[in-house]
C-alpha positions as CSV (number, residue, x, y, z in Angstrom):
1,M,-13.2,-2.1,11.6
2,R,-13.7,-1.0,8.1
3,V,-10.7,0.5,6.2
4,N,-11.0,2.6,2.9
5,V,-8.3,1.3,0.9
6,L,-7.6,3.5,-2.1
7,G,-5.2,1.2,-3.8
8,Y,-2.3,-1.2,-4.0
9,Y,1.1,-0.2,-5.4
10,I,4.6,-1.1,-6.4
11,D,7.3,1.3,-5.6
12,R,8.3,3.6,-8.4
13,D,11.7,2.4,-8.5
14,V,10.8,-1.2,-9.1
15,K,9.7,-3.0,-12.3
16,K,6.6,-5.1,-11.8
17,E,8.1,-8.3,-13.0
18,K,10.9,-8.0,-10.3
19,A,8.8,-6.8,-7.4
20,G,8.9,-8.6,-4.0
21,A,7.3,-8.2,-0.7
22,A,9.4,-5.3,0.2
23,D,8.3,-3.4,-2.9
24,V,4.5,-3.5,-2.5
25,F,2.2,-1.3,-0.3
26,L,-1.5,-0.3,0.0
27,V,-2.9,3.1,0.7
28,Y,-5.8,3.9,2.8
29,E,-7.6,7.0,4.3
30,N,-7.2,7.6,7.9
31,A,-9.3,10.2,9.9
32,N,-8.8,11.8,13.4
33,D,-9.7,15.1,15.0
34,R,-7.2,16.9,12.7
35,G,-8.7,15.7,9.6
36,T,-8.3,13.1,6.8
37,F,-4.9,12.0,5.6
38,L,-3.2,9.1,3.7
39,E,-1.4,6.3,5.4
40,G,0.1,3.1,3.9
41,Y,1.0,-0.4,5.0
42,T,3.8,-2.6,3.6
43,P,4.0,-6.3,4.4
44,I,7.7,-5.8,5.3
45,G,7.9,-2.3,6.9
46,Q,4.3,-2.1,8.4
47,H,2.5,1.4,8.6
48,I,3.8,4.4,6.7
49,N,3.0,7.9,6.2
50,I,1.9,9.1,2.7
51,S,2.4,12.7,2.7
52,D,3.1,13.4,-1.0
53,K,0.1,12.2,-3.0
54,A,2.2,12.9,-6.4
55,Y,4.5,9.9,-5.3
56,L,1.6,7.6,-5.9
57,D,1.3,8.9,-9.5
58,E,5.0,7.6,-10.1
59,C,4.2,4.2,-8.7
60,T,2.7,1.2,-10.5
61,K,-1.0,0.6,-9.4
62,I,-1.7,-3.1,-9.2
63,T,-4.8,-5.1,-8.1
64,K,-5.5,-6.6,-4.8
65,D,-4.8,-10.0,-6.1
66,E,-1.4,-8.9,-7.5
67,Y,-0.6,-7.4,-4.0
68,K,-1.4,-10.7,-2.3
69,G,0.7,-12.7,-4.9
70,I,3.7,-10.3,-4.7
71,S,3.6,-10.1,-0.8
72,K,3.3,-14.0,-0.7
73,N,3.1,-15.1,3.0
74,Y,4.2,-12.0,4.7
75,Y,1.4,-10.7,7.0
76,T,-1.2,-8.0,5.9
77,P,-4.1,-7.4,8.3
78,K,-7.3,-8.7,6.8
79,E,-9.0,-5.2,7.1
80,Y,-6.7,-4.1,4.3
81,L,-7.6,-7.0,2.1
């Protein structure tokens, strides 16, 4: 399974230096018979719906390696990494 990951983020209300596993998420495209839409994955809460793209502009974009470091040992499916 190939997932089109669009980016890795820290929630808008959290400073990068204070971010933990509950504060990071990734965003990917998902498609079905109704069209293409954005979904996210957090290592704590699992899958989330991203209905407001403007929200992402308010968040801090990070690299995949930063995501992995902040999320520590919490599980993220390998397809997202």
